[in-house]
C-alpha positions as CSV (number, residue, x, y, z in Angstrom):
1,X,52.8,83.5,76.5
2,X,56.8,83.7,75.6
3,X,58.0,85.7,72.8
4,X,61.9,86.7,72.3
5,X,62.6,88.7,69.6
6,X,65.9,90.9,69.0
7,X,67.1,89.8,72.6
8,X,63.9,91.0,74.2
9,X,61.8,88.6,76.4
10,X,58.2,90.0,76.2
11,X,55.7,88.2,78.4
12,X,52.1,88.9,77.1
13,X,48.2,88.0,77.5
14,X,46.6,87.5,74.9
15,X,42.6,88.3,75.2
16,X,41.6,90.8,72.1
17,X,43.7,92.6,70.9
18,X,46.4,90.9,72.4
19,X,48.6,90.6,69.4
20,X,48.1,94.1,68.1
21,X,49.6,95.2,71.9
22,X,52.4,92.3,71.9
23,X,53.7,93.6,68.6
24,X,53.6,97.4,69.7
25,X,55.4,96.4,72.9
26,X,57.7,94.7,71.1
27,X,58.5,97.5,68.0
28,X,58.7,99.9,71.6
29,X,61.6,98.3,73.0
30,X,63.6,97.2,70.1
31,X,64.0,100.7,68.7
32,X,64.2,102.5,72.2
33,X,66.8,99.8,73.0
34,X,68.7,100.1,69.3
35,X,68.6,104.1,70.2
36,X,70.1,103.1,73.7
37,X,73.0,101.1,72.2
38,X,73.8,104.0,70.0
39,X,74.0,105.9,72.2
40,X,76.7,103.7,74.4
41,X,78.7,103.2,71.6
42,X,78.5,107.2,71.3
43,X,79.4,107.0,74.6
44,X,82.5,104.5,74.2
45,X,83.6,106.7,71.3
46,X,84.0,109.8,73.2
47,X,86.2,108.3,76.1
48,X,88.7,107.0,73.1
49,X,89.3,110.2,71.9
50,X,89.6,111.5,75.5
51,X,87.4,114.3,75.2
52,X,84.0,115.0,77.8
53,X,81.2,117.6,78.2
54,X,82.7,120.4,80.7
55,X,80.2,118.8,83.3
56,X,81.9,115.4,83.2
57,X,85.3,117.3,84.2
58,X,83.9,118.9,86.9
59,X,82.3,115.7,88.4
60,X,85.8,114.0,87.7
61,X,87.7,116.4,89.4
62,X,85.8,116.7,92.5
63,X,85.5,112.6,92.4
64,X,89.2,112.6,92.0
65,X,89.6,115.6,95.1
66,X,87.4,113.1,97.5
67,X,88.8,110.4,96.7
68,X,92.8,111.3,97.7
69,X,91.2,112.9,100.5
70,X,89.7,109.5,101.4
71,X,93.5,108.4,100.3
72,X,94.7,110.7,103.5
73,X,92.3,109.2,105.6
74,X,93.4,105.8,105.1
75,X,96.8,106.6,105.0
76,X,96.2,108.0,108.9
77,X,94.6,105.0,110.0
78,X,98.1,102.9,109.1
79,X,100.0,105.1,110.0
80,X,98.0,104.1,113.6
81,X,98.3,100.4,112.6
82,X,101.7,100.3,112.3
83,X,102.0,102.2,115.5
84,X,99.8,99.8,117.6
85,X,101.9,96.6,115.5
86,X,105.5,98.8,116.7
87,X,103.8,99.2,120.2
88,X,102.9,95.7,121.0
89,X,106.9,94.3,118.9
90,X,108.5,96.5,121.4
91,X,106.7,94.8,124.4
92,X,107.5,91.5,123.2
93,X,111.0,93.1,122.7
94,X,111.7,93.8,126.6
95,X,109.9,90.1,127.3
96,X,112.6,88.8,125.3
97,X,115.4,90.9,126.7
98,X,113.8,90.2,130.2
99,X,114.2,86.5,129.4
100,X,117.7,86.7,127.8
101,X,118.8,88.4,131.4
102,X,116.7,84.9,133.4
103,X,119.2,82.8,131.5
104,X,122.3,84.5,131.9
105,X,121.5,84.8,135.3
106,X,120.4,80.8,135.8
107,X,124.0,80.1,134.7
108,X,124.6,81.3,138.1
109,X,126.1,78.4,140.3
110,X,124.6,80.0,143.5
111,X,121.4,79.9,142.6
112,X,119.2,77.7,144.7
113,X,116.4,75.4,142.9
114,X,114.0,77.3,144.4
115,X,115.3,80.5,142.5
116,X,115.7,78.6,139.6
117,X,112.0,77.1,139.3
118,X,111.0,81.0,140.1
119,X,112.7,81.6,137.0
120,X,111.4,79.2,134.5
121,X,107.8,80.0,135.5
122,X,108.6,83.5,135.2
123,X,110.0,82.5,131.7
124,X,106.9,80.3,130.9
125,X,104.5,83.5,131.2
126,X,106.7,85.3,129.2
127,X,106.1,83.3,126.5
128,X,102.6,82.8,127.5
129,X,102.3,86.4,126.6
130,X,104.9,86.7,123.5
131,X,102.0,84.0,122.2
132,X,99.2,86.8,123.2
133,X,100.7,89.7,121.7
134,X,101.4,87.4,118.4
135,X,97.6,86.2,118.5
136,X,95.8,89.3,119.5
137,X,97.6,92.0,118.0
138,X,94.3,94.0,116.0
139,X,92.4,97.2,114.7
140,X,89.2,97.4,114.0
141,X,88.8,93.2,114.3
142,X,91.0,92.6,111.9
143,X,94.7,90.1,113.6
144,X,97.5,92.2,111.9
145,X,100.4,89.7,112.9
146,X,101.1,86.4,110.3
147,X,97.8,86.7,108.7
148,X,96.5,85.5,105.2
149,X,94.8,88.8,104.9
150,X,97.8,91.5,106.1
151,X,96.5,95.0,106.6
152,X,96.2,97.2,102.9
153,X,96.9,101.3,102.9
154,X,95.3,102.4,99.9
155,X,95.8,105.9,98.9
156,X,92.4,106.4,97.3
157,X,88.8,105.4,97.7
158,X,88.8,103.0,94.0
159,X,87.6,106.0,91.7
160,X,91.0,107.0,91.0
161,X,93.6,104.6,91.6
162,X,96.8,106.0,93.6
163,X,98.5,102.5,94.7
164,X,98.8,100.9,98.3
165,X,101.1,100.0,100.8
166,X,100.8,96.3,102.4
167,X,101.8,96.1,106.2
168,X,102.6,92.4,106.5
169,X,104.1,91.1,109.6
170,X,105.5,87.4,109.5
171,X,104.6,84.4,112.3
172,X,105.9,85.8,115.6
173,X,104.9,83.4,117.7
174,X,107.2,81.8,120.3
175,X,108.2,78.7,118.6
176,X,108.7,80.5,114.9
177,X,111.0,83.3,116.3
178,X,112.6,80.7,119.5
179,X,113.2,77.9,116.8
180,X,111.3,75.3,119.2
181,X,108.0,75.0,121.5
182,X,110.4,74.6,124.6
183,X,113.3,75.5,125.9
184,X,116.5,73.3,126.7
185,X,117.4,74.0,130.1
186,X,120.7,71.8,130.1
187,X,122.1,73.7,127.4
188,X,121.6,77.6,128.8
189,X,124.1,78.5,126.7
190,X,122.8,77.4,123.5
191,X,119.3,78.3,124.7
192,X,120.8,81.9,125.0
193,X,121.9,82.9,121.8
194,X,118.3,81.0,120.4
195,X,116.9,84.2,122.5
196,X,119.3,86.8,121.2
197,X,118.6,85.6,117.6
198,X,114.2,86.2,118.4
199,X,115.6,89.6,119.6
200,X,117.3,90.1,116.2
201,X,114.3,89.3,114.5
202,X,111.7,91.1,116.3
203,X,114.3,94.1,115.9
204,X,114.3,93.5,112.1
205,X,110.1,93.5,111.9
206,X,110.7,96.8,113.9
207,X,112.7,98.4,111.5
208,X,110.5,97.5,108.6
209,X,107.6,98.6,110.6
210,X,109.4,101.9,111.3
211,X,110.2,102.5,107.7
212,X,106.8,101.7,106.3
213,X,105.6,104.4,108.7
214,X,107.9,107.0,107.2
215,X,107.0,105.8,103.8
216,X,103.1,106.0,104.7
217,X,104.1,109.8,106.0
218,X,105.7,110.4,103.1
219,X,102.9,108.9,100.5
220,X,100.3,111.1,102.7
221,X,102.0,114.1,102.0
222,X,102.2,113.7,98.6
223,X,98.7,112.6,98.0
224,X,97.9,116.0,99.3
225,X,99.9,117.7,97.6
226,X,98.3,116.4,94.8
227,X,94.9,116.9,96.1
228,X,96.2,120.8,96.4
229,X,97.6,120.8,93.0
230,X,93.9,119.4,91.6
231,X,91.8,121.7,93.8
232,X,93.7,124.6,92.1
233,X,93.3,123.5,88.7
234,X,89.2,123.2,89.6
235,X,89.2,126.3,91.3
236,X,90.8,128.0,88.1
237,X,88.4,126.3,86.0
238,X,85.3,126.2,88.3
239,X,85.9,128.7,91.0
240,X,83.8,127.8,94.1
241,X,81.8,125.3,91.8
242,X,78.3,126.9,92.0
243,X,79.2,130.3,89.6
244,X,80.4,129.8,86.4
245,X,79.8,129.6,82.8
246,X,80.3,126.3,80.8
247,X,81.8,128.7,77.9
248,X,84.1,130.4,80.6
249,X,85.3,127.2,82.0
250,X,85.9,125.1,78.6
251,X,88.1,127.9,77.9
252,X,89.9,127.9,80.8
253,X,89.8,124.4,80.7
254,X,91.7,124.0,77.0
255,X,93.8,127.0,77.6
256,X,97.5,126.8,78.3
257,X,97.0,128.1,81.6
258,X,96.2,124.6,82.4
259,X,98.6,123.5,80.7
260,X,101.0,125.8,83.4
261,X,99.1,123.8,86.3
262,X,100.3,120.1,85.1
263,X,103.5,121.4,84.4
264,X,103.2,122.3,88.3
265,X,102.3,119.1,89.3
266,X,104.9,117.6,87.7
267,X,107.6,119.8,89.2
268,X,106.0,119.3,92.7
269,X,106.5,115.3,92.4
270,X,110.2,115.7,90.7
271,X,110.9,117.8,93.8
272,X,109.7,115.6,96.3
273,X,111.4,112.8,94.5
274,X,114.1,114.6,94.6
275,X,114.1,115.2,98.4
276,X,113.7,110.9,98.7
277,X,116.8,110.3,96.8
278,X,118.7,112.8,99.0
279,X,117.5,111.1,101.6
280,X,118.7,107.7,100.1
281,X,122.5,109.6,99.5
282,X,122.5,110.2,103.0
283,X,121.6,107.0,104.3
284,X,123.4,104.8,102.3
285,X,126.9,107.3,102.8
286,X,125.9,107.0,106.7
287,X,126.3,103.2,106.0
288,X,129.9,103.1,104.7
289,X,131.2,103.4,108.6
290,X,128.7,100.7,109.8
291,X,130.4,97.1,109.9
292,X,127.1,95.2,111.2
293,X,125.0,93.1,108.8
294,X,121.6,93.8,110.7
295,X,122.5,97.8,110.9
296,X,123.1,97.8,107.4
297,X,119.7,95.7,106.9
298,X,117.9,98.3,108.4
299,X,119.7,101.0,106.2
300,X,118.3,98.6,103.3
301,X,114.9,98.2,103.9
302,X,114.5,102.5,104.3
303,X,116.0,102.4,101.0
304,X,113.8,99.7,99.3
305,X,110.1,101.1,101.2
306,X,111.1,104.5,99.9
307,X,112.0,103.2,96.3
308,X,108.6,101.6,96.2
309,X,107.4,105.1,96.9
310,X,109.2,106.8,94.4
311,X,107.3,104.2,91.9
312,X,103.9,104.5,93.5
313,X,104.2,108.3,92.7
314,X,105.6,108.0,88.9
315,X,103.1,105.4,88.0
316,X,99.5,106.9,89.7
317,X,100.3,110.8,89.9
318,X,98.1,112.5,87.3
319,X,94.8,113.9,86.9
320,X,91.8,113.0,85.3
321,X,93.0,110.7,82.2
322,X,96.4,112.0,82.4
323,X,98.6,109.7,83.8
324,X,101.6,112.9,83.8
325,X,104.7,110.5,83.5
326,X,103.5,107.8,81.4
327,X,105.0,109.4,78.1
328,X,101.6,110.8,77.0
329,X,101.4,114.3,78.2
330,X,104.2,116.6,75.4
331,X,107.5,118.0,77.3
332,X,107.5,114.7,79.8
333,X,108.9,111.4,78.4
334,X,108.0,108.3,80.4
335,X,109.9,108.1,83.3
336,X,110.5,105.2,85.5
337,X,113.0,103.6,88.4
338,X,115.0,101.9,85.2
339,X,115.2,105.3,83.5
340,X,116.6,106.8,86.7
341,X,118.9,104.2,87.2
342,X,117.2,102.8,90.4
343,X,117.5,99.8,90.0
344,X,119.7,97.5,92.1
345,X,120.3,99.4,95.1
346,X,122.3,98.2,97.8
347,X,124.5,98.5,100.4
348,X,125.2,94.8,101.7
349,X,129.0,95.7,100.7
350,X,131.3,98.8,100.1
351,X,131.1,98.3,96.7
352,X,127.6,98.0,96.6
353,X,127.4,101.4,98.8
354,X,129.6,103.0,96.5
355,X,127.5,101.9,92.8
356,X,124.4,103.1,95.0
357,X,125.9,106.5,95.6
358,X,127.0,106.9,92.2
359,X,123.4,105.9,90.6
360,X,121.5,107.9,92.8
361,X,123.8,110.9,92.7
362,X,123.3,110.5,88.6
363,X,119.4,110.1,89.4
364,X,118.9,113.3,91.6
365,X,120.7,115.4,88.5
366,X,118.6,113.6,85.9
367,X,115.6,114.8,87.7
368,X,116.9,118.5,87.7
369,X,117.7,118.5,84.2
370,X,114.2,117.6,83.7
371,X,112.9,120.1,86.4
372,X,114.8,123.0,84.5
373,X,113.5,121.8,81.2
374,X,109.8,122.4,82.4
375,X,110.5,125.4,83.9
376,X,112.0,126.8,80.6
377,X,108.7,125.5,78.9
378,X,106.7,127.1,81.7
379,X,108.4,130.5,81.1
380,X,107.6,130.1,77.6
381,X,103.7,129.4,78.0
382,X,103.2,131.8,80.5
383,X,102.5,134.8,77.3
384,X,99.9,132.0,76.1
385,X,97.8,131.5,79.1
386,X,94.5,132.6,77.3
387,X,95.3,131.0,74.4
388,X,94.2,127.4,73.6
389,X,96.2,124.8,74.2
390,X,97.9,122.1,71.9
391,X,96.5,118.9,71.6
392,X,96.6,116.9,74.8
393,X,98.4,119.6,76.6
394,X,95.5,120.4,78.4
395,X,91.6,119.1,78.6
396,X,89.8,118.7,75.2
397,X,85.7,119.4,76.2
398,X,83.0,118.7,73.9
399,X,79.1,119.3,74.5
400,X,78.3,116.3,75.8
401,X,75.0,115.8,72.6
402,X,74.1,112.7,70.8
403,X,75.5,112.1,67.4
404,X,72.0,109.7,66.8
405,X,68.6,111.1,65.1
406,X,65.6,110.1,67.3
407,X,62.6,110.0,64.4
408,X,60.3,111.9,63.9
409,X,57.1,109.5,65.9
410,X,59.5,109.3,69.1
411,X,60.7,113.2,69.2
412,X,57.6,114.1,71.8
413,X,58.5,110.9,73.8
414,X,62.2,110.5,74.0
415,X,65.4,112.9,74.6
416,X,68.5,113.0,74.7
417,X,70.1,114.5,78.5
418,X,73.7,114.4,78.8
419,X,74.2,111.3,76.9
420,X,70.9,109.4,78.4
421,X,68.4,108.5,76.8
422,X,64.8,109.1,78.7
423,X,61.3,108.8,78.4
424,X,59.0,111.9,78.7
425,X,55.6,110.9,77.0
426,X,52.7,110.2,78.4
427,X,51.5,107.1,77.5
428,X,51.4,105.0,80.8
429,X,51.7,101.4,78.8
430,X,54.9,103.0,77.0
431,X,56.2,104.3,80.3
432,X,55.9,101.0,81.6
433,X,57.6,99.6,78.6
434,X,60.5,102.2,79.2
435,X,60.9,101.0,83.0
436,X,61.2,97.4,82.0
437,X,64.3,97.9,79.7
438,X,65.8,100.2,81.9
439,X,65.3,103.7,80.6
440,X,64.6,106.3,82.9
441,X,61.1,108.1,82.6
442,X,59.9,111.6,83.7
443,X,56.0,111.5,84.1
């Protein structure tokens, strides 16, 4: 027999007394699930107020540190992937240069038919090798060139979002970079120019990879710095994590000392961003004396990749539920690329370069002013390290105890521990019912 009551489906046999057992089961499951739902609502309410038990904070910080450590490993693998691709493109570049030499040599009137056939054979073999590189370059079984599923470098393990960077390489098969599958040997001058363009395409792809490798290296550094800063806060609150009292840890988590540590994270990030901006200013200034488009394009690529890394830091730098540049942390208004005047940076024309340098210089000054303001605030707070911080300036800690009351008849059967409902009674039938509705049973 199937009985559906309060969203619970119960299957029962009905021997003697079966209706009584069925009623007991339905009553037990219905009431226990109501308490569980109240607990879940309480958990949601607490999360909305961004409060947690001190042990929950400890677990969060430990998970974030582990996530950032995984992010560093991912960055190291990402650098390895980029180096593999770049190494293969370097080989392809050399093959195209050799092909260019052969095509120029073919325009020598003194060559014999045998010489020309040998050159054509070598060129055909080079084309095969170029296609092989494009088709077979891989890492851990994953193709890396011209794929619909490009390699993604995550700076986390999925728990503590730190953003990502996608390594995508265009179609570099011979027909795509040359413009056709076959070479017209009756028009060697045109064929030579098309190979020159193919060389330029590979050169640009290598430049993109170089810029991305630099960015991933900086991503790894910023991830390492954030991990160390969070570890420092963790150590300040919990020591080595094994010998602390909840009362003392709570006091430290809610103190001005924690606020100062959070300010230090913001300062470190601003200093790191300033170094990146100084790099942009340096290469933009250098581009003034460069006249060819390709060289300026290489500089433009590095600028764009560096701006993406700055944007990633501003979006994701935080600890626990505090995104430090989102405008929710006191003393810091929301910081983004638009506010820093870092939109539309270009080095393609001299006029663009002047505007870019002007914007970057202004941005460096904005950040320097912010750092000064934070330093002044930090000095002001030093004397308050043992006092409880103002709202949102540190962590707010509440005991993870439920606001719901269990009825007297369940006092010896149910308990609430760390916000979770647990069955502690000895009735075997009720133990089974509790398991069926997902309630932990302690026997």
